[in-house]
N, C-alpha and C positions, 0 to 999 in steps of 0.2 A: 687564602682560598675561604671561601664562604662556607657555613653550615648549617645545614636543616635540620628539623627536629624530624623524630621517627612517623608522623603519619604519612610522609611519604613513601615508607618501605611497606608493601604489601600484606596483609592477613590472611592467609591459608590457612583454613580448617579441613585436614584428611582424615577426620574419625569417620568418615562413611569405608574408608580402607580398614579400619579398624575395629568397628563395628557391623561389619557384615550390611553396609546401606543398600538401598534399594540403586538398580544400574543407572540410573540418569541422576541419583547424587554422586555417586563415583563419577560421572561423566564430568559433572559441575564443578565438584571439587578438582581435580586433574586439567580441567580447563584453566580454572584459576589460578592452578598453580604454575602451567606452562605459559602462561598471560605472564605472570610475575618473572617467571626466569628470564621469558624471551624479552621483555621488555626493561628489565632491571637487571637481570644476572642473583637475584636474591628476594629472601621471602622471610616474614615471619611464619613459622610455622607452628599450628597447634594439632592436637588429634592425634599426632604422631607416634603413641601406643606404649613411650616411655614413662612409667608411674611418676608421680611427685615424689612419694616417699624415697623411690628408687635414687631420685636426683638427690634429694637431700642427703639421702649416704652416701652417694658417690662426693658430693663438697665436703662432708663431716672427713670422708676418708682422705681428700686431697688435703684439706688441712692437716690432720695428724699428719701427712707423710711430709709436708713441707715445716710442721713444727720440729719435725728432729734435728739435734745435734747436726750440723753439718759432715762431720766424719761418718755417722751414720748410712747420713743418703748416699756417701761417697762408697759404700759398700755394694753400689749398683751401678758402675759411671758408666757412664757413654761411650764407646770407644773412642780411640783419638781420628779412625777414619769412618769413612760416610757410611758404612756398614758392617753389623745391621745397626740401623737406627734405634735403637731402644737403651732404655735404661736412666740413669737420672745424671740431668747436664744441670752446672750451678750457674747463677746470675753472671752475666758479663760476656759468657762466652758465644753466644748465639750470634749469627748475622743471616740478614734476610735481604736478597735481591730478587727484583723481578724480573720477568722473563725478555722484558723489553732492554732492561740494564743489562744484562748477560749477553745479548745480539747485541748490543752497541759495543761493549769490552773485545767479544771475538771480532767484531769488523778493524776494530782498533788495533785487536791482534795482543790483546793486554789482558793480564790475567784480574779479575776482581780483588779491589783493594785487602789487603791483609788487616786482619783484626788485632786491635791490642789491647792489652790490660788497660779498665779504667786509670788506673792514677799513671800512665805513661802514653795515654791515648794522645797521638795526632794526625791530624787531615792529611792522609797521603796527598804530595805535589801535585800530581796529575790531576788531583779532581777538587781541587783548591777553590776552584772560580765556580763549581757546579752548586750552587744550594742544595738542591734535590740530591745529589751525589755526594754530598757532606753529609743529611742526613743519612743516608743507607749504609753512610761508615759507621756508624756510632754503633759503641756496644749496646746491648740492650740489657736492660736491668728485668731480669726475668728468669725461674727457675721452671726448668719442666723433667715429667718424667713420661717417657715413651712407651706405650704396649701393643702387643699385635698378635696373631692367632699364635697358637703354641704349634700350630702346622704349618709352618714359612718358615722352609729350612733356610732361605737365604738371609733369614731376618729372625733369627731365634731372640726368645724374649731373655732380658737381663734381671735377672730379681734379685729383691733384696731379703738375704735370710729371714727364715719364718719368726726366727725370735725377734727380729729387730723391730718387725710391725705385724702383729700374728694377724690373721684374717686378710689382709692386703691383698696379698696373689690372689685367694679364693674371690674375695669380693669384686676385684677388677676382670679377672678371666669371665667370672658372670654377666658384669655391667658390658663387656664389650659385645658378648655375644647378644644382648639384650639392644643395642645399639644398630647391631647389625639388622635384628628383624625390623627396627623402625627404618634403616636403608633398605631395606626390602620392600617394603611401603611406599615408598619415595621414589625406587624404581618402576615399581608397578604405574603409580599416577603419572609416570613420564611417558613412559610406553604407551597407555591410554589416550592422553593429553596430546599423543604426538600423530597417533593414529597409524603406529607400527601395524607392521604384518604379523600373521600368527611366529613365524618361523624369523622374522626382526628380533620381536620379543622375545623368545627363546633363548637367541644368540644374546643378547643384550643382556640379559638376566644371568644365563653362565658366566657370562667374562666377570661378571661380580660375583665372586664366590663366597665373598668374606674374607679370604684368608690373607688378602694383602691388603686390608683395612689399616688405619692407625688411632689408635686412642690415646690421646694427649693429654695428661694432667699439667695445666698450667698456675703461676703464681707470680703475680707482681707485686714484689715488696713495696710496702711505704718508702717513698725517698724525698729527699728535699726538692719540692717543685723548680726550685730557682736551676737545677742540676738538667731536670729536664727543658725548661725553658732558654736556658745557654748551651743547651746541645752537646753537654759535659758526657750524658748519657740519653737514650733514648727508648719510647716503649718500643713498639713494631712498627717498623714505617712501611707504606704504602706497596702492597705484595698481591700477588695473584695465588694461589694453589695451584698444586700440579693432578690432584685426585679429578676425580669426577665431579664430584661434589664435598662440600665440608659440611656438617651442621655442627653449630654450636650453642653450649649454653652456659650463661654466664651469671655471676654474682649480680647483686642488687647495687653494683658498684659502675658499672658500666666504665665507659672509653671507647669501646669498638665504634670505628666510622666504614660507611660502604661510600664507594665514589659515586658519585649521581650521572650515568653514562648520557643522559640527556643536558647534563651541565659540567663538563668535565672538570672545573673548579671549583665545585663544590662536593663536600662531604657531605652526607646523613649521619646524624648521631642515632646508632640502632641502642634505643632506651632497654633497660631489661623490661621482659612481661615475664611472670613465673610462671613456670610449666613451658614454656615457648622456648623452642631453638630457632636459630638465624640460621638459614640456609642460603650458602652462596656457591653460584656455580664454580666448579674448577675447569682445568685448560682440557683434560678426557673428554668432559661432557661438550666443553664449545667442539670439538674435531669431532666426536659423535653426531654433532647435532648440524655439523656445515656451518659454523657458525650462527645458528637461530638462535641457540643459549650463549649468552658472551660470558667469558670467564671475570670473574667478580673483581675489581681492586678493592684492598681493604686497608686498614690501619688501625693500630690502638694509640691515642692518646693520652693528653694528660688528664689523669681520671680527678673525681672530686677533691676538694682539700679536706683533711682531717680537723676538725673544727676543735680537737682537743689539744690542736699545738698553736693556735694563736696568739699566745703568752707574745709580747715584744722582744723576750730574751730569746726567745726559740724558734729557729725556724720552721717556713711553714713547708710542711710535710703533706702528701698524696694519703690516701687511704689504699692500703694493699686490696688487691683486687686477684680474683680467682675466676677461671674459667676453664671448659672440657671444651675441645672440640675434639671431633672425629671425623677422620678422612675417609670416605669412601671412594676406592680406586678400581682399576680392572685390577686383573691377576697379573702378575709381574711378567710374563710373557703373553700377553694378551696380545693381539694384533687390533690396535684400535684406529679404524677408518668412517669415514663419513655411513652414515645409515641412510640406505637408499630412500627410503620416504623423505629425508632432508635434502635430496638432491632433487632439480626443478630447473628448467629451461629458464626462470627467472633469477635460481639460486642455483650456479653451477658451482659442480664439486670446488671446495676451497685450499682442502688439507690434502696429502698424501698421506698412505698407512704409515705407523709408526708403534714401532714397539712400546710399551709402556716404561720395561724396563731398560731400553734406550733413551728415552725420551729424560726419563731420572735422572740417569747417569749422565748424559750432558748437563742438566741442570745441578747437578749434587758436587760436578767435579773445581765448580768454583767456589766452594763453599766451605770446603776445610783446608786448613791451612798444612804445611809442611810440617809442622813444627807440635801438631796435635791439636791447637785449640780449635774447638771444634765450630761451624758454622753449617748453616740448615736454612731449610724454607721455612717461614712461620705460619699461622695460623690466626 
Protein backbone atom coordinates (compact mmCIF):
# COMPACT_ATOMS: atom_id res chain seq x y z
CA UNK A 1 0.00 0.00 0.00
CA UNK A 2 1.14 3.54 -0.73
CA UNK A 3 1.30 6.35 1.81
CA UNK A 4 0.32 9.98 1.29
CA UNK A 5 1.12 12.98 3.47
CA UNK A 6 -1.39 15.07 5.38
CA UNK A 7 -2.08 17.88 2.86
CA UNK A 8 -4.74 15.41 1.68
CA UNK A 9 -6.58 15.74 5.02
CA UNK A 10 -9.02 18.70 5.04
CA UNK A 11 -8.48 21.33 7.76
CA UNK A 12 -11.73 22.75 9.15
CA UNK A 13 -12.08 25.68 11.56
CA UNK A 14 -15.15 25.45 13.81
CA UNK A 15 -14.36 28.60 15.79
CA UNK A 16 -17.54 30.34 14.53
CA UNK A 17 -19.39 27.86 16.77
CA UNK A 18 -17.20 28.52 19.80
CA UNK A 19 -16.91 32.33 19.49
CA UNK A 20 -20.47 33.31 18.55
CA UNK A 21 -19.62 33.81 14.90
CA UNK A 22 -22.02 35.43 12.44
CA UNK A 23 -24.64 33.06 10.98
CA UNK A 24 -23.00 33.05 7.55
CA UNK A 25 -19.62 32.05 9.04
CA UNK A 26 -21.29 29.18 10.89
CA UNK A 27 -22.95 28.03 7.69
CA UNK A 28 -19.63 28.05 5.83
CA UNK A 29 -17.82 26.22 8.63
CA UNK A 30 -20.55 23.58 8.84
CA UNK A 31 -20.52 23.05 5.07
CA UNK A 32 -16.73 22.74 5.03
CA UNK A 33 -16.91 20.21 7.85
CA UNK A 34 -19.69 18.16 6.27
CA UNK A 35 -17.94 18.18 2.90
CA UNK A 36 -14.85 16.73 4.56
CA UNK A 37 -16.95 14.03 6.26
CA UNK A 38 -18.78 13.31 3.02
CA UNK A 39 -15.69 13.09 0.83
CA UNK A 40 -13.21 11.52 3.23
CA UNK A 41 -14.87 10.44 6.50
CA UNK A 42 -12.33 12.48 8.46
CA UNK A 43 -10.90 15.96 8.96
CA UNK A 44 -8.39 17.96 10.96
CA UNK A 45 -10.44 20.21 13.24
CA UNK A 46 -9.33 23.44 14.92
CA UNK A 47 -11.52 25.91 16.81
CA UNK A 48 -13.11 22.98 18.69
CA UNK A 49 -13.13 24.82 22.03
CA UNK A 50 -10.71 22.64 24.01
CA UNK A 51 -7.90 24.86 25.29
CA UNK A 52 -4.25 24.12 24.57
CA UNK A 53 -3.46 24.33 28.28
CA UNK A 54 -6.05 21.67 29.10
CA UNK A 55 -4.72 19.40 26.37
CA UNK A 56 -1.18 19.77 27.68
CA UNK A 57 -2.40 18.95 31.17
CA UNK A 58 -4.23 15.88 29.85
CA UNK A 59 -1.08 14.53 28.21
CA UNK A 60 0.84 15.24 31.41
CA UNK A 61 -1.65 13.17 33.43
CA UNK A 62 -1.50 10.41 30.82
CA UNK A 63 2.27 10.18 31.16
CA UNK A 64 2.03 10.17 34.96
CA UNK A 65 -0.47 7.33 34.75
CA UNK A 66 1.51 5.11 32.43
CA UNK A 67 4.76 5.81 34.26
CA UNK A 68 3.30 4.13 37.36
CA UNK A 69 4.60 0.65 38.23
CA UNK A 70 2.56 -2.14 36.68
CA UNK A 71 1.23 -3.35 40.02
CA UNK A 72 -0.09 0.15 40.80
CA UNK A 73 -1.90 0.44 37.45
CA UNK A 74 -3.41 -2.99 37.98
CA UNK A 75 -5.28 -1.64 41.01
CA UNK A 76 -7.88 -0.47 38.45
CA UNK A 77 -7.94 -3.47 36.08
CA UNK A 78 -10.29 -3.74 33.14
CA UNK A 79 -12.55 -6.72 33.91
CA UNK A 80 -12.19 -10.04 32.10
CA UNK A 81 -15.59 -9.57 30.42
CA UNK A 82 -16.57 -7.00 27.82
CA UNK A 83 -18.55 -4.88 30.29
CA UNK A 84 -17.83 -2.49 31.72
CA UNK A 85 -15.27 -1.27 29.19
CA UNK A 86 -13.45 0.74 31.85
CA UNK A 87 -10.18 0.83 33.72
CA UNK A 88 -6.61 -0.13 32.85
CA UNK A 89 -5.53 -2.63 30.17
CA UNK A 90 -1.85 -3.66 30.04
CA UNK A 91 0.15 -4.09 26.81
CA UNK A 92 -0.35 -7.18 24.70
CA UNK A 93 -3.95 -8.01 25.63
CA UNK A 94 -5.94 -5.83 23.29
CA UNK A 95 -7.33 -7.08 19.98
CA UNK A 96 -9.06 -5.25 17.13
CA UNK A 97 -11.23 -6.48 14.28
CA UNK A 98 -12.86 -4.45 11.55
CA UNK A 99 -16.61 -4.78 10.97
CA UNK A 100 -15.98 -6.50 7.62
CA UNK A 101 -13.73 -9.09 9.25
CA UNK A 102 -16.37 -9.95 11.85
CA UNK A 103 -19.00 -10.33 9.14
CA UNK A 104 -16.65 -12.68 7.29
CA UNK A 105 -16.06 -14.79 10.39
CA UNK A 106 -19.80 -15.02 11.06
CA UNK A 107 -20.57 -16.00 7.45
CA UNK A 108 -18.12 -18.91 7.85
CA UNK A 109 -19.44 -19.87 11.26
CA UNK A 110 -16.11 -19.03 12.89
CA UNK A 111 -15.21 -17.25 16.09
CA UNK A 112 -12.66 -14.48 15.69
CA UNK A 113 -9.13 -15.81 16.26
CA UNK A 114 -8.01 -16.23 19.84
CA UNK A 115 -5.50 -13.84 21.29
CA UNK A 116 -2.26 -15.27 22.62
CA UNK A 117 0.45 -13.77 24.78
CA UNK A 118 3.36 -12.24 22.90
CA UNK A 119 5.90 -14.84 23.96
CA UNK A 120 3.90 -17.82 22.64
CA UNK A 121 2.02 -16.11 19.82
CA UNK A 122 1.21 -18.30 16.85
CA UNK A 123 -1.01 -17.43 13.88
CA UNK A 124 -4.16 -19.62 13.91
CA UNK A 125 -4.07 -22.17 11.07
CA UNK A 126 -7.35 -21.14 9.47
CA UNK A 127 -6.02 -17.61 8.74
CA UNK A 128 -2.40 -18.36 7.87
CA UNK A 129 -3.06 -17.84 4.16
CA UNK A 130 -4.35 -14.28 4.58
CA UNK A 131 -1.79 -11.48 5.16
CA UNK A 132 -4.54 -9.06 6.23
CA UNK A 133 -5.96 -11.43 8.82
CA UNK A 134 -2.51 -12.33 10.05
CA UNK A 135 -1.98 -8.65 10.82
CA UNK A 136 -5.33 -8.52 12.59
CA UNK A 137 -4.40 -11.47 14.78
CA UNK A 138 -1.31 -9.85 16.27
CA UNK A 139 -1.11 -8.83 19.93
CA UNK A 140 -1.17 -5.05 20.14
CA UNK A 141 1.72 -3.30 21.87
CA UNK A 142 -0.20 -0.63 23.74
CA UNK A 143 -1.71 0.08 27.14
CA UNK A 144 -4.86 2.06 27.78
CA UNK A 145 -7.20 3.44 30.42
CA UNK A 146 -10.93 3.87 29.71
CA UNK A 147 -13.11 6.49 31.42
CA UNK A 148 -16.80 7.28 31.05
CA UNK A 149 -19.61 9.25 32.65
CA UNK A 150 -20.24 8.71 36.33
CA UNK A 151 -23.94 8.43 35.43
CA UNK A 152 -23.87 5.43 33.11
CA UNK A 153 -25.01 2.41 35.20
CA UNK A 154 -24.17 -0.29 32.61
CA UNK A 155 -20.59 1.01 32.47
CA UNK A 156 -19.41 2.13 35.92
CA UNK A 157 -15.95 3.64 36.05
CA UNK A 158 -13.06 1.71 37.56
CA UNK A 159 -10.80 4.16 39.36
CA UNK A 160 -7.34 3.92 40.80
CA UNK A 161 -7.28 4.49 44.56
CA UNK A 162 -6.84 8.21 45.13
CA UNK A 163 -3.53 7.72 46.93
CA UNK A 164 -2.01 5.99 43.88
CA UNK A 165 -2.38 9.07 41.65
CA UNK A 166 -3.89 12.00 43.58
CA UNK A 167 -5.94 14.34 41.41
CA UNK A 168 -6.18 11.96 38.43
CA UNK A 169 -9.87 11.15 38.87
CA UNK A 170 -10.84 14.80 39.38
CA UNK A 171 -8.97 16.01 36.30
CA UNK A 172 -10.09 13.27 33.91
CA UNK A 173 -13.71 13.68 34.97
CA UNK A 174 -13.51 17.42 34.22
CA UNK A 175 -11.68 16.72 30.95
CA UNK A 176 -14.34 14.19 29.90
CA UNK A 177 -17.07 16.83 30.08
CA UNK A 178 -14.92 19.49 28.40
CA UNK A 179 -14.55 17.11 25.48
CA UNK A 180 -18.31 16.56 25.48
CA UNK A 181 -18.75 20.33 25.02
CA UNK A 182 -16.59 20.03 21.89
CA UNK A 183 -18.68 17.06 20.80
CA UNK A 184 -21.86 19.14 21.10
CA UNK A 185 -20.29 21.79 18.84
CA UNK A 186 -19.53 19.13 16.25
CA UNK A 187 -23.09 17.77 16.48
CA UNK A 188 -24.39 21.32 15.93
CA UNK A 189 -22.14 21.69 12.87
CA UNK A 190 -23.39 18.38 11.46
CA UNK A 191 -27.03 19.36 11.96
CA UNK A 192 -26.52 22.71 10.23
CA UNK A 193 -24.39 21.30 7.42
CA UNK A 194 -26.95 18.59 6.65
CA UNK A 195 -29.86 21.06 6.81
CA UNK A 196 -31.69 18.95 9.36
CA UNK A 197 -35.18 20.03 10.30
CA UNK A 198 -35.73 21.53 13.75
CA UNK A 199 -37.25 18.28 15.03
CA UNK A 200 -34.48 16.15 13.51
CA UNK A 201 -31.80 18.31 15.05
CA UNK A 202 -33.47 18.16 18.47
CA UNK A 203 -33.71 14.36 18.39
CA UNK A 204 -30.18 13.95 16.97
CA UNK A 205 -28.70 16.01 19.79
CA UNK A 206 -30.85 14.36 22.46
CA UNK A 207 -29.63 10.92 21.42
CA UNK A 208 -26.09 12.10 22.28
CA UNK A 209 -26.47 13.10 25.92
CA UNK A 210 -22.75 12.55 26.57
CA UNK A 211 -23.28 9.83 29.15
CA UNK A 212 -22.36 7.03 26.74
CA UNK A 213 -19.17 8.62 25.43
CA UNK A 214 -15.75 7.18 26.22
CA UNK A 215 -12.46 8.89 27.04
CA UNK A 216 -9.41 6.76 26.40
CA UNK A 217 -5.82 7.44 27.38
CA UNK A 218 -3.40 5.49 25.16
CA UNK A 219 0.30 4.74 25.42
CA UNK A 220 2.31 2.88 22.81
CA UNK A 221 5.57 2.04 24.61
CA UNK A 222 8.91 2.11 22.85
CA UNK A 223 9.52 -1.20 21.12
CA UNK A 224 12.13 -2.79 18.91
CA UNK A 225 11.26 -1.76 15.36
CA UNK A 226 12.17 -5.19 14.04
CA UNK A 227 9.41 -6.80 16.10
CA UNK A 228 6.87 -4.60 14.35
CA UNK A 229 8.38 -5.22 10.91
CA UNK A 230 8.44 -8.98 11.48
CA UNK A 231 4.87 -8.85 12.86
CA UNK A 232 5.78 -10.37 16.21
CA UNK A 233 3.55 -7.66 17.66
CA UNK A 234 1.47 -4.93 16.05
CA UNK A 235 0.36 -1.39 16.60
CA UNK A 236 -3.32 -0.75 15.80
CA UNK A 237 -4.45 -2.55 12.62
CA UNK A 238 -6.97 -1.08 10.15
CA UNK A 239 -10.39 -0.72 11.78
CA UNK A 240 -13.47 1.47 12.03
CA UNK A 241 -15.04 2.81 15.22
CA UNK A 242 -18.54 1.88 16.37
CA UNK A 243 -19.29 5.34 17.67
CA UNK A 244 -20.96 8.25 15.88
CA UNK A 245 -17.57 9.87 15.60
CA UNK A 246 -14.22 9.97 17.35
CA UNK A 247 -11.88 12.85 17.82
CA UNK A 248 -8.26 12.18 18.58
CA UNK A 249 -5.54 14.33 20.07
CA UNK A 250 -2.02 12.99 19.52
CA UNK A 251 1.47 13.94 20.61
CA UNK A 252 4.21 14.93 18.15
CA UNK A 253 5.25 11.33 17.41
CA UNK A 254 2.57 10.51 14.87
CA UNK A 255 1.79 7.08 13.44
CA UNK A 256 -1.95 7.51 12.79
CA UNK A 257 -2.96 6.82 9.18
CA UNK A 258 -6.35 7.11 7.48
CA UNK A 259 -7.50 5.11 4.48
CA UNK A 260 -8.06 7.29 1.41
CA UNK A 261 -11.62 6.42 0.28
CA UNK A 262 -10.75 7.57 -3.25
CA UNK A 263 -7.71 5.29 -3.46
CA UNK A 264 -8.45 2.16 -1.41
CA UNK A 265 -4.84 0.95 -1.42
CA UNK A 266 -3.50 4.22 0.00
CA UNK A 267 -3.27 5.40 3.58
CA UNK A 268 -2.81 9.06 4.47
CA UNK A 269 -0.38 9.93 7.26
CA UNK A 270 -2.09 12.19 9.79
CA UNK A 271 0.76 14.47 10.81
CA UNK A 272 0.18 15.99 14.27
CA UNK A 273 -0.97 19.62 14.27
CA UNK A 274 -0.63 21.39 17.65
CA UNK A 275 -4.06 22.08 19.15
CA UNK A 276 -5.92 20.28 16.36
CA UNK A 277 -7.81 17.04 16.61
CA UNK A 278 -8.33 14.42 13.95
CA UNK A 279 -12.02 13.58 13.66
CA UNK A 280 -13.14 10.36 12.03
CA UNK A 281 -16.68 9.28 11.23
CA UNK A 282 -17.86 6.09 12.95
CA UNK A 283 -20.43 3.43 12.11
CA UNK A 284 -23.34 5.15 13.85
CA UNK A 285 -22.92 8.45 12.00
CA UNK A 286 -22.70 6.52 8.74
CA UNK A 287 -26.09 5.01 9.58
CA UNK A 288 -27.61 8.30 10.78
CA UNK A 289 -26.59 9.97 7.50
CA UNK A 290 -27.71 7.04 5.33
CA UNK A 291 -24.16 6.53 4.10
CA UNK A 292 -23.59 10.20 3.26
CA UNK A 293 -20.67 10.17 5.71
CA UNK A 294 -18.57 6.98 5.40
CA UNK A 295 -17.19 5.32 8.52
CA UNK A 296 -13.45 5.95 8.25
CA UNK A 297 -10.92 3.13 8.20
CA UNK A 298 -7.74 4.00 10.11
CA UNK A 299 -4.69 2.41 11.71
CA UNK A 300 -1.57 3.12 13.77
CA UNK A 301 1.73 2.03 12.26
CA UNK A 302 5.47 2.18 12.90
CA UNK A 303 6.25 5.57 14.46
CA UNK A 304 9.56 7.43 14.00
CA UNK A 305 12.62 5.72 15.38
CA UNK A 306 14.35 6.88 18.55
CA UNK A 307 17.59 8.55 17.46
CA UNK A 308 19.19 7.74 20.82
CA UNK A 309 19.17 4.01 20.04
CA UNK A 310 21.21 4.08 16.86
CA UNK A 311 24.37 2.51 18.29
CA UNK A 312 25.33 -0.61 16.33
CA UNK A 313 25.27 -2.68 19.50
CA UNK A 314 21.68 -1.66 20.32
CA UNK A 315 18.45 -2.66 18.58
CA UNK A 316 16.61 0.14 16.82
CA UNK A 317 13.58 1.14 18.85
CA UNK A 318 10.55 3.30 18.16
CA UNK A 319 9.65 6.41 20.12
CA UNK A 320 6.90 6.05 22.71
CA UNK A 321 3.58 7.48 21.54
CA UNK A 322 0.70 9.00 23.54
CA UNK A 323 -2.75 9.75 22.17
CA UNK A 324 -6.18 10.64 23.55
CA UNK A 325 -9.26 9.53 21.61
CA UNK A 326 -12.76 10.54 22.68
CA UNK A 327 -15.56 8.37 21.32
CA UNK A 328 -18.88 10.17 20.91
CA UNK A 329 -21.75 7.68 20.90
CA UNK A 330 -25.53 7.64 21.08
CA UNK A 331 -27.02 6.70 24.42
CA UNK A 332 -26.93 2.97 24.99
CA UNK A 333 -30.60 2.20 24.30
CA UNK A 334 -30.94 4.74 21.48
CA UNK A 335 -32.52 3.62 18.25
CA UNK A 336 -30.16 4.63 15.45
CA UNK A 337 -31.95 5.14 12.16
CA UNK A 338 -31.40 7.12 8.99
CA UNK A 339 -32.31 10.79 9.27
CA UNK A 340 -35.19 11.66 6.95
CA UNK A 341 -33.24 14.57 5.47
CA UNK A 342 -30.60 12.10 4.27
CA UNK A 343 -33.08 9.89 2.40
CA UNK A 344 -33.88 10.90 -1.18
CA UNK A 345 -35.05 9.30 -4.42
CA UNK A 346 -31.42 9.16 -5.53
CA UNK A 347 -30.26 7.88 -2.14
CA UNK A 348 -32.91 5.53 -0.76
CA UNK A 349 -32.73 4.20 2.78
CA UNK A 350 -29.73 1.86 3.19
CA UNK A 351 -29.91 0.80 6.83
CA UNK A 352 -32.57 -0.62 9.10
CA UNK A 353 -32.91 0.87 12.58
CA UNK A 354 -30.63 -0.66 15.19
CA UNK A 355 -30.13 -0.17 18.91
CA UNK A 356 -26.64 1.04 19.69
CA UNK A 357 -26.41 -1.47 22.57
CA UNK A 358 -27.29 -4.38 20.27
CA UNK A 359 -24.84 -3.27 17.60
CA UNK A 360 -22.05 -3.04 20.15
CA UNK A 361 -22.99 -6.43 21.62
CA UNK A 362 -22.69 -8.05 18.19
CA UNK A 363 -19.21 -6.61 17.71
CA UNK A 364 -17.90 -7.17 21.22
CA UNK A 365 -18.94 -10.83 21.46
CA UNK A 366 -16.01 -11.67 19.17
CA UNK A 367 -13.53 -9.59 21.09
CA UNK A 368 -13.14 -11.32 24.44
CA UNK A 369 -11.59 -14.69 25.16
CA UNK A 370 -13.28 -17.22 27.40
CA UNK A 371 -10.11 -17.35 29.52
CA UNK A 372 -10.40 -13.68 30.33
CA UNK A 373 -7.77 -12.08 28.06
CA UNK A 374 -9.35 -8.87 26.83
CA UNK A 375 -10.00 -8.01 23.21
CA UNK A 376 -11.83 -4.90 22.12
CA UNK A 377 -12.39 -2.31 19.41
CA UNK A 378 -9.66 0.27 19.02
CA UNK A 379 -9.04 3.90 18.30
